[in-house]
C-alpha positions as CSV (number, residue, x, y, z in Angstrom):
1,X,6.6,-29.8,56.5
2,X,7.9,-26.5,57.8
3,X,7.3,-22.9,57.0
4,X,9.7,-21.5,59.6
5,X,10.9,-18.1,58.6
6,X,8.1,-17.5,56.1
7,X,5.5,-14.7,56.3
8,X,1.9,-15.5,55.3
9,X,-1.0,-13.1,54.8
10,X,-4.4,-14.6,55.2
11,X,-7.4,-12.4,54.1
12,X,-10.7,-13.4,55.6
13,X,-8.7,-14.8,58.5
14,X,-11.2,-13.8,61.1
15,X,-13.3,-17.0,60.9
16,X,-14.2,-20.1,58.9
17,X,-11.8,-21.4,56.3
18,X,-9.6,-18.3,56.6
19,X,-9.1,-18.8,60.3
20,X,-8.5,-22.6,59.8
21,X,-5.8,-21.7,57.1
22,X,-4.2,-19.1,59.4
23,X,-3.9,-21.6,62.3
24,X,-2.5,-24.3,60.1
25,X,0.1,-22.0,58.6
26,X,1.1,-20.9,62.1
27,X,1.4,-24.5,63.3
28,X,3.7,-25.1,60.4
29,X,6.0,-22.3,61.7
30,X,4.9,-19.3,59.6
31,X,4.5,-15.8,61.0
32,X,0.9,-15.0,60.0
33,X,-0.7,-11.6,59.3
34,X,-4.4,-12.0,59.7
35,X,-6.7,-9.6,57.8
36,X,-10.4,-9.2,57.9
37,X,-13.0,-6.4,58.4
38,X,-14.0,-7.4,61.9
39,X,-11.4,-6.3,64.5
40,X,-12.9,-8.7,67.1
41,X,-12.7,-11.7,64.9
42,X,-9.1,-10.8,63.8
43,X,-8.1,-10.4,67.4
44,X,-9.5,-13.8,68.3
45,X,-7.6,-15.5,65.5
46,X,-4.4,-13.7,66.5
47,X,-4.9,-14.9,70.1
48,X,-5.4,-18.5,69.0
49,X,-2.2,-18.3,67.0
50,X,-0.2,-16.8,69.9
51,X,-1.6,-19.5,72.2
52,X,0.2,-22.0,69.9
53,X,3.4,-20.1,70.6
54,X,3.6,-18.6,67.1
55,X,3.8,-15.0,65.9
56,X,0.8,-13.2,64.4
57,X,-0.3,-9.7,63.5
58,X,-3.9,-8.5,63.3
59,X,-5.0,-6.2,60.4
60,X,-8.4,-4.7,59.8
61,X,-9.1,-3.9,56.2
62,X,-11.7,-4.5,53.4
63,X,-10.4,-6.5,50.5
64,X,-12.6,-4.5,48.2
65,X,-10.6,-1.3,48.9
66,X,-7.1,-1.2,47.4
67,X,-6.0,1.7,49.6
68,X,-6.8,-0.2,52.7
69,X,-5.0,-3.3,51.4
70,X,-1.9,-1.2,50.5
71,X,-1.7,0.1,54.0
72,X,-2.3,-3.3,55.6
73,X,0.4,-5.0,53.5
74,X,2.9,-2.2,54.2
75,X,2.3,-2.7,58.0
76,X,2.6,-6.5,57.6
77,X,5.9,-6.1,55.8
78,X,7.2,-3.8,58.4
79,X,6.4,-6.3,61.1
80,X,7.5,-9.6,59.6
81,X,9.3,-8.8,56.3
82,X,8.2,-9.8,52.8
83,X,5.0,-11.7,52.3
84,X,5.9,-15.0,50.6
85,X,2.5,-16.7,51.1
86,X,-1.0,-15.3,50.4
87,X,-4.2,-17.1,51.3
88,X,-7.1,-15.3,49.7
89,X,-10.0,-16.5,51.8
90,X,-12.3,-13.4,52.3
91,X,-15.9,-14.5,51.9
92,X,-19.4,-13.3,51.9
93,X,-22.7,-15.1,51.9
94,X,-25.8,-14.5,49.7
95,X,-28.6,-16.9,48.7
96,X,-31.3,-15.3,46.6
97,X,-33.0,-16.1,43.3
98,X,-31.5,-14.0,40.5
99,X,-34.8,-12.1,40.1
100,X,-34.6,-11.1,43.7
101,X,-30.9,-10.2,43.7
102,X,-30.3,-6.4,43.9
103,X,-27.5,-4.7,42.1
104,X,-25.9,-3.8,45.4
105,X,-26.1,-7.4,46.6
106,X,-24.5,-8.6,43.3
107,X,-21.7,-6.0,43.6
108,X,-21.0,-7.0,47.2
109,X,-20.5,-10.6,46.3
110,X,-18.5,-10.1,43.1
111,X,-16.3,-7.4,44.7
112,X,-15.6,-9.4,47.8
113,X,-15.0,-12.8,46.2
114,X,-13.5,-11.9,42.8
115,X,-12.2,-8.3,42.9
116,X,-10.9,-9.0,46.4
117,X,-8.7,-11.8,45.2
118,X,-7.4,-9.6,42.4
119,X,-6.6,-6.7,44.7
120,X,-5.1,-8.9,47.4
121,X,-2.8,-10.6,44.9
122,X,-1.8,-7.3,43.3
123,X,-0.9,-5.9,46.7
124,X,1.6,-8.7,47.6
125,X,3.0,-9.6,44.2
126,X,5.7,-6.9,44.2
127,X,7.0,-8.3,47.5
128,X,7.0,-11.8,46.2
129,X,8.9,-10.8,43.0
130,X,11.5,-9.0,45.0
131,X,11.9,-12.0,47.3
132,X,12.3,-14.4,44.4
133,X,9.0,-16.2,44.5
134,X,6.0,-17.1,46.6
135,X,2.8,-19.0,46.8
136,X,-0.7,-17.6,46.2
137,X,-3.5,-19.9,47.5
138,X,-7.0,-19.0,46.6
139,X,-10.0,-20.4,48.4
140,X,-12.2,-21.7,45.6
141,X,-15.4,-23.8,45.5
142,X,-16.4,-27.1,44.1
143,X,-18.2,-25.5,41.2
144,X,-19.9,-28.7,40.1
145,X,-21.6,-28.9,43.4
146,X,-22.8,-25.4,44.0
147,X,-24.8,-24.8,40.8
148,X,-28.0,-24.7,42.8
149,X,-30.9,-22.2,42.9
150,X,-30.1,-19.0,44.7
151,X,-26.3,-19.1,44.2
152,X,-26.1,-17.1,41.0
153,X,-23.9,-14.3,42.3
154,X,-21.8,-16.7,44.4
155,X,-21.3,-19.2,41.6
156,X,-20.5,-16.4,39.1
157,X,-17.8,-15.0,41.5
158,X,-16.2,-18.4,42.2
159,X,-16.2,-19.3,38.6
160,X,-14.4,-16.0,37.9
161,X,-12.0,-16.7,40.7
162,X,-11.2,-20.1,39.1
163,X,-10.4,-18.4,35.8
164,X,-8.4,-15.6,37.5
165,X,-6.2,-18.0,39.4
166,X,-5.4,-20.1,36.4
167,X,-4.4,-17.1,34.3
168,X,-2.4,-15.5,37.2
169,X,-0.5,-18.8,37.4
170,X,0.6,-18.3,33.8
171,X,1.4,-14.6,34.3
172,X,3.5,-15.2,37.5
173,X,5.3,-18.4,36.8
174,X,8.3,-16.5,35.4
175,X,8.7,-14.8,38.7
176,X,8.7,-18.0,40.7
177,X,5.2,-17.4,42.1
178,X,2.8,-20.4,42.1
179,X,-0.9,-19.8,42.1
180,X,-3.3,-22.6,43.1
181,X,-6.8,-23.0,44.3
182,X,-8.0,-25.1,47.2
183,X,-11.6,-25.9,48.3
184,X,-13.0,-27.9,51.1
185,X,-14.6,-30.5,48.8
186,X,-18.1,-29.7,49.8
187,X,-20.1,-27.6,52.3
188,X,-17.9,-26.8,55.3
189,X,-19.2,-26.1,58.7
190,X,-18.8,-22.4,58.7
191,X,-21.0,-19.4,59.6
192,X,-21.5,-18.6,55.9
193,X,-22.7,-22.1,55.1
194,X,-25.0,-22.3,58.1
195,X,-26.5,-18.9,57.1
196,X,-27.0,-19.6,53.4
197,X,-27.6,-23.4,53.4
198,X,-29.6,-24.0,56.6
199,X,-31.2,-27.2,55.2
200,X,-27.8,-28.9,55.2
201,X,-27.0,-30.0,58.7
202,X,-25.4,-33.4,58.2
203,X,-22.3,-34.2,56.3
204,X,-20.8,-30.8,56.8
205,X,-17.0,-30.8,56.6
206,X,-14.7,-29.5,59.3
207,X,-13.0,-26.2,58.3
208,X,-9.8,-27.7,59.7
209,X,-9.7,-30.2,56.8
210,X,-8.4,-27.4,54.6
211,X,-5.3,-26.7,56.7
212,X,-3.0,-29.5,55.5
213,X,-3.7,-28.7,51.8
214,X,-3.0,-25.0,52.4
215,X,0.2,-25.8,54.2
216,X,1.3,-28.2,51.4
217,X,0.6,-25.5,48.7
218,X,2.3,-22.8,50.8
219,X,5.5,-24.9,51.0
220,X,5.8,-25.4,47.2
221,X,9.2,-24.3,45.8
222,X,9.2,-21.7,43.0
223,X,8.1,-22.9,39.5
224,X,6.5,-26.0,40.7
225,X,2.8,-27.0,40.9
226,X,0.7,-24.0,39.7
227,X,-2.7,-23.4,38.1
228,X,-4.2,-26.4,39.8
229,X,-7.2,-27.0,42.1
230,X,-6.9,-29.1,45.2
231,X,-9.9,-30.8,46.8
232,X,-8.9,-30.8,50.5
233,X,-11.4,-33.5,51.5
234,X,-10.5,-35.8,48.6
235,X,-6.9,-35.3,49.4
236,X,-7.5,-36.3,53.0
237,X,-9.4,-39.5,52.0
238,X,-6.6,-40.4,49.5
239,X,-4.0,-40.2,52.2
240,X,-5.9,-42.2,54.8
């Protein structure tokens, strides 16, 4: 499966599932624009992609700020042309009982995980429409497995992301833009999981498992699979 000649933007690409997605897309031949808030983490992902012999651009921006996203997307377009693939992977961690969750903590989680997907998609949709189609891939979560104490804000955001993606799929199908969700199938071995779920140390999934599913969704032709959720781990098991 090849993405040669395609341009992908990965938000939250500095580490974790975002970095794994960016590396997988690059291995499949895409030019990848890597966006995150941490310049150091972005630079490391770009270096890893370039070590593979592929092209990458580092962008520092906050997905909660539309003006920053607009500037970043414009720079990415100038470098590699229209963005045909978006992986919305920007994340944030919080584990606290609802009665101990402050308003600012709630806003940070909802704005990063939910509003960030909306703003990121809105920033690239005009380019996809002009190019005749594209694929938006949203990093979701296995909702049935994360309804646990302390995850109220995170669960609420991810449930909202699930609904947002499904409705975006209906809104954008006429333009040849597919919108799908992918999640690792459980707790992945990432910084956010280690910070928020320290009691889980066995059975963690490799972030790299998400890569093949992301590439498969990124390669979909216009007006094909859309509004669906892919469990990356279950997909891997089914193919083995």
